[in-house]
C-alpha positions in Angstrom: 0.0 0.0 0.0 2.9 2.4 0.8 4.4 1.7 -2.7 1.0 2.5 -4.3 0.7 5.7 -2.4 4.1 6.8 -3.7 3.2 6.0 -7.3 -0.2 7.7 -7.0 1.3 10.9 -5.5 2.8 11.7 -8.9 -0.7 12.1 -10.3 -2.2 13.8 -7.2 -4.2 10.7 -6.4 -4.7 9.8 -2.7 -5.7 6.3 -1.7 -8.4 6.1 1.0 -9.3 2.7 2.4 -13.0 1.8 2.3 -14.9 2.0 5.6 -17.6 -0.3 6.8 -20.9 0.0 4.9 -23.9 0.2 7.1 -26.4 -2.6 6.4 -23.9 -4.8 4.6 -24.4 -7.6 7.1 -28.2 -7.5 6.6 -27.6 -7.6 2.8 -25.3 -10.6 3.0 -27.8 -12.4 5.2 -30.7 -11.8 2.7 -28.6 -12.9 -0.2 -27.8 -16.2 1.4 -31.5 -16.8 2.1 -33.1 -15.6 -1.1 -36.5 -16.9 -2.0 -37.8 -17.9 -5.5 -39.5 -15.1 -7.5 -43.2 -15.6 -7.0 -44.4 -12.5 -8.8 -43.1 -11.6 -12.3 -42.0 -8.0 -12.8 -43.9 -5.9 -15.4 -41.4 -4.0 -17.5 -44.0 -2.3 -19.6 -44.2 1.5 -19.4 -47.6 2.5 -17.8 -49.9 4.6 -20.0 -47.4 4.4 -22.8 -50.2 5.4 -25.3 -49.9 8.9 -23.9 -47.3 10.8 -25.8 -47.0 13.8 -23.5 -48.6 15.4 -20.6 -49.2 19.2 -20.6 -50.4 21.5 -17.9 -53.7 23.3 -18.3 -53.1 27.0 -19.2 -55.2 29.6 -17.5 -54.5 32.3 -20.0 -56.8 32.2 -23.1 -55.7 31.8 -26.7 -56.5 34.6 -29.2 -57.9 34.2 -32.7 -57.7 36.9 -35.3 -59.6 36.3 -38.6 -60.3 38.3 -41.7 -61.7 37.6 -45.2 -61.1 39.3 -48.5 -63.3 39.3 -51.6 -62.2 41.3 -54.6 -62.2 41.2 -58.4 -59.1 38.9 -58.5 -60.4 36.3 -56.1 -61.5 35.4 -52.6 -59.3 34.5 -49.6 -59.4 34.1 -45.9 -56.8 34.3 -43.2 -56.6 33.5 -39.5 -53.9 33.7 -36.8 -53.9 31.8 -33.5 -51.9 33.5 -30.8 -50.8 31.4 -27.8 -50.5 32.8 -24.2 -46.7 32.9 -24.7 -47.1 35.1 -27.8 -46.4 32.4 -30.5 -48.3 33.0 -33.7 -49.8 30.3 -35.9 -51.0 31.7 -39.2 -53.6 30.0 -41.5 -54.7 31.0 -44.9 -56.9 29.5 -47.6 -58.1 30.5 -51.1 -61.8 30.2 -51.7 -62.5 28.7 -55.2 -66.1 29.7 -55.3 -68.0 33.0 -55.5 -68.9 34.6 -52.2 -69.5 38.0 -50.7 -67.2 39.8 -48.3 -69.4 38.8 -45.3 -69.4 35.2 -46.4 -65.6 35.3 -46.6 -65.5 36.7 -43.0 -67.6 33.8 -41.8 -65.4 31.3 -43.6 -62.3 32.8 -42.0 -63.9 32.6 -38.5 -64.9 28.9 -39.1 -61.4 28.0 -40.3 -59.9 29.6 -37.2 -62.3 27.9 -34.8 -61.6 24.5 -36.4 -57.9 25.0 -36.1 -58.4 25.8 -32.4 -60.5 22.7 -31.8 -57.8 20.5 -33.4 -55.3 21.8 -30.9 -57.6 21.2 -28.0 -58.0 24.8 -27.0 -60.9 25.3 -24.6 -60.6 29.0 -23.8 -60.5 31.4 -26.7 -60.9 35.1 -27.5 -62.0 35.8 -31.1 -61.1 39.1 -32.7 -62.4 40.3 -36.1 -62.6 43.6 -38.0 -66.1 42.9 -39.4 -68.7 44.5 -37.0 -71.5 42.6 -38.8 -70.1 39.1 -38.1 -69.0 39.9 -34.6 -72.3 41.4 -33.4 -74.3 38.6 -35.1 -72.3 35.9 -33.3 -72.7 37.8 -30.0 -76.5 37.9 -30.6 -76.8 41.6 -30.5 -77.7 41.9 -34.2 -80.2 39.9 -36.1 -79.1 37.8 -39.1 -81.5 38.5 -42.0 -79.4 37.5 -45.0 -80.3 33.9 -46.0 -76.7 33.3 -47.1 -75.4 34.1 -43.6 -77.9 32.2 -41.5 -76.3 28.8 -42.3 -72.9 30.2 -41.5 -74.1 31.4 -38.2 -75.5 28.0 -37.4 -72.2 26.3 -38.2 -70.3 28.7 -35.9 -72.8 28.2 -33.0 -72.3 24.4 -33.5 -68.5 24.8 -33.1 -68.9 26.9 -30.0 -70.0 23.8 -28.0 -66.4 22.5 -28.2 -65.2 25.4 -26.0 -65.5 26.0 -22.3 -65.2 29.8 -22.6 -65.2 31.8 -25.8 -65.8 35.6 -26.5 -66.1 37.6 -29.7 -64.6 41.1 -29.8 -64.5 43.7 -32.5 -61.1 44.9 -33.6 -60.2 47.8 -35.9 -58.6 46.9 -39.2 -55.4 48.7 -38.4 -54.9 46.4 -35.4 -55.8 43.3 -37.5 -53.0 43.6 -40.1 -51.6 40.0 -40.0 -55.0 38.3 -40.7 -55.8 41.0 -43.3 -52.5 40.4 -45.1 -53.0 36.6 -45.1 -56.5 37.0 -46.6 -55.3 39.5 -49.2 -52.4 37.2 -50.1 -54.7 34.2 -50.6 -57.1 36.2 -52.7 -54.4 37.5 -55.0 -52.5 34.3 -55.7 -53.6 32.0 -58.5 -53.1 28.7 -56.8 -53.0 25.4 -58.7 -54.6 22.4 -57.0 -51.9 20.0 -58.3 -49.0 22.1 -56.9 -48.1 22.0 -53.2 -47.3 25.3 -51.7 -44.9 25.3 -48.7 -45.1 27.5 -45.6 -44.1 31.1 -45.9 -41.5 32.3 -43.4 -41.2 36.0 -42.6 -38.0 37.6 -41.2 -37.1 41.1 -40.1 -33.9 42.6 -41.5 -32.5 45.6 -39.5 -30.0 46.5 -42.2 -29.9 46.5 -45.9 -28.3 43.6 -47.8 -25.5 45.8 -49.1 -24.6 47.1 -45.6 -22.4 44.1 -44.7 -20.8 44.0 -48.2 -19.8 47.6 -48.0 -18.1 47.1 -44.7 -16.3 44.0 -45.8 -15.1 45.6 -49.1 -14.1 48.9 -47.5 -10.3 48.7 -46.8 -7.5 51.2 -46.7 -4.9 50.1 -49.2 -2.5 52.9 -48.4 -2.4 53.4 -44.6 -0.5 56.2 -43.0 2.1 53.8 -41.6 2.9 52.1 -44.9 6.4 53.6 -45.3 7.2 52.9 -41.6 6.0 49.3 -41.9 8.1 48.7 -45.0 11.2 50.1 -43.4 10.8 48.2 -40.1 10.0 45.0 -41.9 12.4 45.0 -44.9 14.6 48.0 -44.3 13.5 49.6 -47.6 12.9 53.2 -48.3 10.1 54.6 -50.5 11.0 55.4 -54.1 12.6 58.8 -54.9 13.3 59.6 -51.3 15.8 62.3 -50.4 18.5 61.9 -47.7 16.6 64.2 -45.4 13.4 62.0 -45.7 15.4 58.9 -45.1 16.9 60.3 -41.9 13.4 61.4 -40.8 12.0 57.9 -41.5 14.8 56.2 -39.5 14.1 58.5 -36.6 10.3 57.7 -36.7 10.9 54.0 -37.0 12.7 53.9 -33.7 9.4 54.2 -31.9 7.6 51.4 -33.7 7.7 47.6 -33.1 6.6 44.9 -35.6 4.9 41.7 -34.3 4.2 39.5 -37.3 2.2 41.7 -39.7 0.9 44.1 -36.9 2.7 47.3 -36.3 2.8 48.8 -32.8 3.6 52.3 -31.6 5.8 52.3 -28.5 5.0 55.1 -26.0 7.5 56.7 -23.6 6.2 54.4 -20.8 6.9 51.3 -23.1 3.2 50.6 -23.6 2.5 49.3 -27.1 -0.4 50.7 -29.1 -1.6 49.0 -32.3 -1.5 51.1 -35.4 -4.8 51.2 -37.3 -5.7 52.6 -40.8 -8.3 55.2 -41.6 -11.2 52.8 -42.0 -10.7 51.1 -38.6 -10.0 54.5 -37.0 -13.4 55.7 -38.2 -15.1 52.7 -36.6 -13.1 53.3 -33.3 -14.2 56.9 -33.2 -17.9 56.0 -33.6 -17.7 53.3 -31.0 -15.8 55.3 -28.4 -17.9 58.5 -28.9 -21.5 57.2 -29.3 -21.3 53.4 -29.1 -22.7 51.1 -26.5 -20.4 52.5 -23.8 -19.9 55.9 -25.4 -20.3 59.0 -23.2 -20.1 61.7 -26.0 -16.9 63.0 -24.5 -14.9 65.8 -26.0 -12.0 65.4 -28.4 -9.1 65.3 -25.9 -10.9 62.8 -23.6 -11.7 60.6 -26.6 -8.0 60.6 -27.6 -7.0 59.5 -24.1 -9.6 56.8 -24.0 -8.5 55.4 -27.4 -4.9 55.2 -26.2 -6.0 53.4 -23.0 -7.8 50.9 -25.3 -4.5 50.3 -27.1 -5.0 52.0 -30.5 -3.0 54.7 -32.3 -2.9 56.7 -35.5 -0.9 59.8 -36.4 -3.8 62.3 -36.5 -5.7 60.8 -33.6 -6.1 63.9 -31.5 -7.2 66.1 -34.4 -9.6 63.5 -35.7 -11.2 63.2 -32.2 -11.7 66.9 -31.9 -13.3 67.2 -35.4 -15.5 64.2 -34.8 -16.8 65.6 -31.5 -17.5 69.0 -33.1 -19.6 67.3 -35.9 -21.6 65.1 -33.5 -25.3 66.2 -33.8 -26.3 65.2 -30.3 -23.3 67.0 -28.8 -24.3 70.2 -30.6 -27.9 70.0 -29.3 -27.4 68.7 -25.7 -23.8 69.8 -25.0 -23.0 72.5 -22.5 -22.4 75.9 -24.0 -18.8 77.2 -23.4 -19.0 80.9 -22.7 -15.3 81.3 -21.8 -13.5 83.1 -24.7 -10.5 81.3 -26.2 -8.3 84.4 -25.8 -8.4 87.6 -23.7 -10.9 90.1 -25.1 -10.2 93.8 -25.8 -13.0 96.2 -25.2 -13.3 98.0 -28.5 -16.7 99.8 -28.0 -16.5 103.4 -26.9 -18.6 104.2 -23.8 -19.7 107.6 -25.3 -19.3 109.6 -28.5 -15.9 111.0 -29.4 -14.2 109.4 -26.4 -12.1 106.8 -28.2 -10.6 107.3 -31.6 -8.5 105.2 -34.0 -5.9 106.6 -36.4 -4.0 105.1 -39.3 -2.2 106.0 -42.5 -3.3 104.9 -46.0 -0.7 104.9 -48.7 1.5 105.5 -50.5 -1.1 106.1 -53.3 0.1 106.0 -56.9 -0.1 108.2 -58.8 0.4 111.2 -56.6 -2.1 114.0 -56.4 -1.5 117.3 -58.2 -0.2 118.9 -55.0 2.3 116.0 -54.4 0.3 114.3 -51.6 0.5 110.5 -51.6 -0.6 109.6 -48.0 -4.0 109.9 -46.3 -4.2 110.3 -42.6 -7.5 108.9 -41.2 -9.0 109.3 -37.7 -12.3 107.5 -36.9 -14.6 107.6 -33.8 -15.5 104.1 -32.5 -18.9 105.2 -31.3 -20.4 107.2 -34.1 -18.1 106.0 -36.9 -17.3 109.6 -37.7 -14.3 110.0 -40.0 -11.8 112.9 -40.1 -9.2 112.6 -42.9 -6.5 114.7 -44.6 -3.8 114.2 -47.1 0.0 114.7 -46.8 3.0 114.4 -48.9 4.8 112.8 -45.9 3.0 111.9 -42.6 5.4 113.3 -40.0 5.0 113.4 -36.3 4.6 117.1 -36.2 1.8 117.0 -38.9 0.0 114.2 -36.9 0.2 116.1 -33.6 -1.0 119.3 -35.2 -4.0 117.5 -36.9 -5.0 115.9 -33.6 -4.8 119.1 -31.6 -6.6 121.2 -34.2 -9.2 118.9 -35.8 -9.9 116.4 -33.0 -9.2 117.9 -29.5 -10.3 121.5 -30.3 -13.4 120.4 -32.2 -14.7 117.3 -30.3 -13.2 117.9 -26.8 -10.9 115.8 -24.6 -10.2 112.3 -25.6 -10.2 109.3 -23.3 -8.1 107.0 -25.6 -6.7 106.9 -29.1 -5.7 103.7 -30.7 -2.9 103.3 -33.3 -0.3 100.8 -34.5 3.4 100.9 -33.6 4.4 103.3 -36.4 6.9 106.0 -35.3 5.0 108.8 -36.9 1.8 107.8 -34.9 3.3 106.7 -31.6 6.1 109.1 -30.5 7.0 111.5 -27.8 5.5 114.6 -29.5 2.0 113.0 -29.8 2.3 111.7 -26.3 2.8 115.2 -25.0 -0.2 116.5 -26.9 -2.4 113.7 -25.4 -1.0 114.2 -21.9 -1.9 117.8 -22.0 -5.4 116.8 -22.9 -5.4 114.0 -20.2 -5.8 111.3 -22.9 -3.8 108.1 -23.4 -2.6 106.3 -26.5 -3.0 102.5 -27.0 -0.9 100.5 -29.4 -2.6 97.5 -31.0 -1.7 95.2 -33.9 -2.9 96.6 -37.3 -5.2 93.6 -37.8 -7.0 94.4 -34.6 -7.8 98.0 -35.8 -9.9 96.6 -38.6 
């Protein structure tokens, strides 16, 4: 036993000796004194003629019926609906002339017979013919001789049910039975041909949707040159030495595993490089997919990198994709913070803030030799004062401001100009200081 335990220990098998079985002494005693079999055993299965046993359902079945009679032909349709929601359709083409009410009765009789064959005892009947429903309920009198016999047949079938009710249903809610009846009336069926069951499926996408996705492929991905260099140490055709040096520097951050190229980050984490087609799918899934949160562009880029994907224009593509998202534009928070510091350009009152600039040189010159136009405009009223000079000097500018602006419109609070020496100098500053005004230097583009 010890040798066996050593051999079994190699396979993690532990030997346990069998303990005493209770009742073994009584079993051995009965075996030694066994009697002859006086009653033969019956190995037949009891009630084997019963195939299955089903529980009685408390919920009633539903029957929808409809008939159609038109110039093409006559047809009837019925649908049995189980308590679990399973639908059992029936349809039949009537090869004899009948009215629309007769077709309705034929459809009702066909549905009741189908329910009787399935052993249904509780049934709710729905139809869109008010005449048939109210005649079967006994509320309306049946006067048409053609319908009296139909009503008697239906009343005879009602004895097979424990509980049955008839309810009127609008035609819009009885579409399946109506479609079956219309289909049967329009088809030219041949008695010798056997028509199989019709199966109806629901397609959520068009047939070309999957083919477009399978055929869509990026033949020239952005990492094509890097992949060729890392794999075969080959450069693209007609590449300069500067481009080769740049390609070698970029290839140091990429790793090839089989046919898959990875981008190595500074923390040595590998990110799989994807092409434009796969990048588009990743953007859609991360932004508005099953787990998408409609994040902004920078957050999307960080999430994609955490998922292990990379492409060269990832951050810019994420920002542009988030800007184009329709739901983000409707439900997103409005950002009221300006992207850069704002400059107040509006004057608080008329003639308090002016802007000045020089236009020219103008070719050809005027008859008096003037080729520059000195312009001063009020920011509040948009009033313009202008004059021409052969040369715009600082003395001419200071004299014009003092005579045409300060003496005519009063003290200035601020005057705005560019950094030109003839507009921003010590002489003009003295004129403005005497009038308790200040000069502000801005970029020429801002003045526009």
